N, C-alpha and C positions, 0 to 999 in steps of 0.2 A: 522756160515756159511753166515747168515748176513749179519754181521760185516765185513765180508771178502770180502762180493757182492758190499758190498759197498766204501769201502776201492781202492777195484780192479776192478769193474766190475760197476758202473756208468759213463756213459761218458755225463752227464749233460744234456739233454733229451731223452734219452735212455739207458739200459741196453748192454753193451758189449758183442761180440761172444765169443772169447778163444784168450789164449794166444798161441804160437807158445814155441816149446823144446828152443829158443834162446829170449823169453821174448818179442817177437810182437806182439803184438795187434790186436785181430781182431775186426771189429762192432765198430770202431770208428770214429769220427770224423777226427782224423790220419788220416788217409788211406786214399787213390784215389777213389777206388774202392770194396767196399762192407763193404759199411762206416755204413749200420744198417740191422739186420738180426732178420727173424723174433719170432727165437723158443726164445733167452732171457728172450721177451719182454712178451709173454707169460706164460714162466716156473715161471718167479720172480714172475708176480703180483701174477698167480694163491699160489704159494706161503706165498701170503701175502705182500711179501713185497713192498714198497712206496704207498698202499692203505689208509695209518695215515697219511702220508706228501705228499701229492700229487702228487708224481713223479711217479707213477702209469701211473695216466690219463695224465701226461706227454709225462709218456712211449708211450702209446699208441692214442694218438692224431700226434706224430712223425712217426708209425705205418701208421698210417691214410695220414697222407700228405705224406711218401716217399712209401711204399708197395703196400696199397692197392689201387684197380681196380677193374674195372665193372665184374670182369670175376673171383671175388676173391683176395688173399693175396699174394702175391710172398716172398721168403725166403729172397731174401734179394738185397740190391740195393747201387749204379750203382754195374749193373753185371760186371762181368767180361770180358774185350776184348782179354785177350792172356792166355796163357797157362803159369803160375806162378809154378815153381819148388816145393816151397816152402807149397805150397796149395795141391797140387797133383789133384784125381778129381776133388772132386768141378768145378776150371777151368776149367777142359779140354773139356765140354761143352759147345756148342754156347748160344750166350747171349738169356737167356728166357725157356733154358730147362734144365730140369730138374733141377739138384743142383745148375745150372747156372743161379736166379731170376728167376727160374718155379714158380709157381704156385703149391706145396706142400701140396697137399690138409689135407693129415696125419697131418699138422700143424695149420690150418689152426684154427680149432676147437679150440686151444689154446688161440687164440685170443677172439673170439666167449665168450670163459669161463672167460675170464678175462676182459673183457666187461661187464659181469652179475657181476662180485666181485666188481666193482667199480660204479655200478646200471643203466647203461647206454642199456636197456633193449633194444630200438632201435638201436640202434647200433649193439647190439649182434645180433637180429635179422635178420637181414640185413648182417650180414656176412657170416651169416648161409643158408642165398637162391643164395646167389651168389657163391655158387658150388655145389647147391642141387641138383642133378639129372635129377629128373620132375620141376623142375623151371626153367631149360634152356632146355627144351626141342622146347620151344618157336625160339630157334636159334640151332636144333641138326643141319641145314646146315656148321653151322662153329664147333660144339660143338662134332659131329660126334662120339659118344659115348651111352651106352645105358641109355635110361633115368629110368633106375630101377638099377642102381650100380654105387658107385663113380669111379674114372678114381687113381690112382693115382699123375697125374700132370693134369697139366692147362697149356699151352706155358704161359707165362708170355709176360711183358709190350715192352720186349726189340725184345720178337720172327716176325721171317714174321707171321703168323698165330694167333695171342694174341688170345686166347682164344678157342684153340681146344684143344680138350681132348687126355689123351693117356694114355694104360697100366690101363684099367678099370680092378679089379676083385684086383690088385696086391697092395693093398695098406688095410691098419690101419685105414682108412678115417672112415669108418663106426661106431665102434663102437665109437669112441670118439664124432663124430657127435649124437651119441646118447647120450654118457654122458652128451654132452651140453645142448642137448636145454632140456632133461629128469629130469635130474640135475640143470641143473642152471637158463636156462627160466621160465621153468615151476618150476622149483624151487620144484621138488618131489627129496628129496636125502637122504639115508639110512645113518643111521650117528651109534653109539654104543649103545645108549643112546634110540633111535627110529629114528623112521621116521618124517622126515622136512621138513615142509611147505613154501618155502620161494620162492616164484617167484620174478622172473626180469621180465615183461613182456612188450613189445612193448605198449607204452602211446593209439596205436588208438585201442590195446584190452580191451575186456571189463569183460572178463573170460575166463572158460573154466573149462570141466569136465573130469575127470580121474580116473581109478581104477587100484590102484597099489598093487600087493601081497607082504608080508614081513615079513619073519619070521611068515610065517603058519596066518596071520591076513589079510583077503582085505579088504582094506580101498577104500572108494567113495568118493573121492575129490570135493569140489567141491569151485571153486573162482573168486570173482565175484570183479573188481574194485569199488570200494569205491571214488576216490581221485586220484591227481596224487601223486607220487612217488615211493616208496617200501615198504613205512613201513607197517608192517602183523600184520594182528593180528589173533587169530586163536581158533576155536569153535570148540571141542570134540564132537558129540549126542549130541548137544544142548547147550554144557556148555561152557566158555572162559579157556583157560589152557594159563600159564603164556609162554612167550617165542614161539618159531619157528616150538620147535621140540615137538612129538604127544609119551607121555610116554608109554614106552611097558604096555603090558595088563599082570594083575595077572596071575599068572599062575593056 
């Protein structure tokens, strides 16, 4: 799959979105509209593509340049200005709404996770705050949505009312944001071999404390920053262990 993505899915500065039944590409510099999409950048980097050769950072920098807004990351750019028969529904909405370059909150955590994967905790947490309902309460007259639940969509930068949320509750955003903040920014991640503790914290965090129940064991976790970067050393019950995965207790 990786070989296929690099052969047909890499566009030079970001990952392409798709090909239609006639072999026409979408999400490429070859397109006039819909040149870059959010989904392949997040999904490919979550899968580890481009992390070792620098292309993941290049793709995420393209997200920041073309897709990121103060109110979240839009689905694609440029927005579709008309209905395209071969694209169908995605081009049927007004620019900046729903699938046509709206901020689909469900997909934003994929970029948060991708930023954590490449070690950029500041940017990951910044994206987390941009769509967080409680963080948006100060702009509630624009956001117009409950401060305790995610919206499916926030109007994108091509919309007249950029930043206004719509369709609260109707989304899988909460679950994905929970994964992004707990498993990648806080870095407390369940694995087959045990509980991993590998934070990618924002640079201005001194640390945090957390409690996690995992496979019948209560883990009391204390994280302290002692320098820059994301290198992690783990101690369990007062003694160091190798790596970042806490071994399962003996039965």
